[in-house]
N, C-alpha and C positions, 0 to 999 in steps of 0.2 A: 226432113223435117223434124223438131223436135216428138217425144212424146211426152204424153204423162204419167206416172206410174198411177197417183192418189192426187189430190184434192190440193194437197197442203202443196205437191207440187205444183199445181198449176200454179196459182196463187204463189210463190214465190218469182215463179216465169213471168208468171203474170207483170209484178211488181217490179224486176230486173228485168231492161230488156235493152237490150244492144243497140249501138247507135245511138245518134247524140240524144236521146235521153241518161242517158246516166240512172235511168231504173226510177220509178214514180216517188217510191218512195224519196231519192235524193229529191226530187223536183219539190213534195210537196213542203220534205223540208227546207224545202226554200227559199219557194215562194212566202212571203207573208203581204193576206191581201184582209179586206173587209166586209170583200168579198164575193160568191156562189165565182165555186172556182170550177170550170167545165173538164169532165173524166172523158175520153175522145178511141176510144180504142177500136181497132179493127182486124178480126178475124179473119183470116187465112182458112179456110174451108172445106174440103172434099167435096163433094160432090153431094153421095156417099149420107156422108156424116152431117148434116146439113136440116134436122128437124133433134137429132138426138143434142145440137150445137143448142138449136133457139129453148128445144129442155132442161137443156143445160141454166143456160139461160134466163129463164123462168122461175125458176129455181134459186138463181142462184139472187135474182129479185126482191124477189121474195121478203128472201135473209137482209138484204144489204137497207129496201124500205120502213124494215122494222126497227132501223139505227138514228140516233138521232142525228140531224146533219143535211141527211140525206132527203133531196127537191123532186124531183124528175128521173127519169127515164125511158129511153124509146131504141131500140132495137129497129135497125136500116135492113131490107133485104134491099141485092144487087137487082135492072134488070136484066141487065147480066146476062144468061148462066159464064159465062166464058172470064166475069170481071177476077183479077186477084181478093178482091174483097169479099166477101157473099153476103154479111155480114159485116151490118158497120152500129157500136153499143155509144151511143152519145148518155152521158149520164150528166145535174146540175147536182152538186155537191153542196155546203151552204163557205168549209173550207176545206184547204188539202188537209189540218186536221182534223176532222169530222172522219172524210174515209176513209185520210188513215187508223184511225181508231174502229172502222164498220169493218176499215177487211181483215184489222188483226184483231179482230172478232168473231167474222168470218173463219178466218185462220182457228180460230182454239177449239167450233162450236164443230168442224171439218160439216158441213151439209153432201148430203150421201149426191154424187156428184157425177155428172165423167165428159170428158170433152177433152178425150185421146186423141191426136192425128190435127187438133189445130190447133194454131200458129195466128198469134196476139200480141199486135201490138198495139198499150198502152202506156198514154201521159193522160196527165191534167194542167188544163188550158186557164188563160185567164183571157176575157174579153181583150182589145185596143179596138178595134173598131169596128162598126153595127151601121145601116144604114141611115136609123133615128136621129144623126149623130149632122147635126147641127151649124155647122163657128164662120 
């Protein structure tokens, strides 16, 4: 399980993930949309680190909610203690560019946070179907 020695390392890991994402930065650069985008970030958290990770999330949220383009965020916790992803963050941003700018500013500001031993899997998404569609 990767460990992050500092906040900048965490943000870099958050933005550059393995798998088909090719990193949030690449997705954000390629996604052209006039509609809000959704950040989905699932956290693999050791049981003894959940409270500390929630504190980290709160500090990050407090910073990001002040940034242009921020719409909302919600942190979800698994009901089952053995779920792989104990925490899931879902945030809405006005655009990929707004998200990128906010993360860049957070990286520069480097708030005092610590999320060691937590693995983050994040990407930006756009809504393609809803239960409200009437075609």
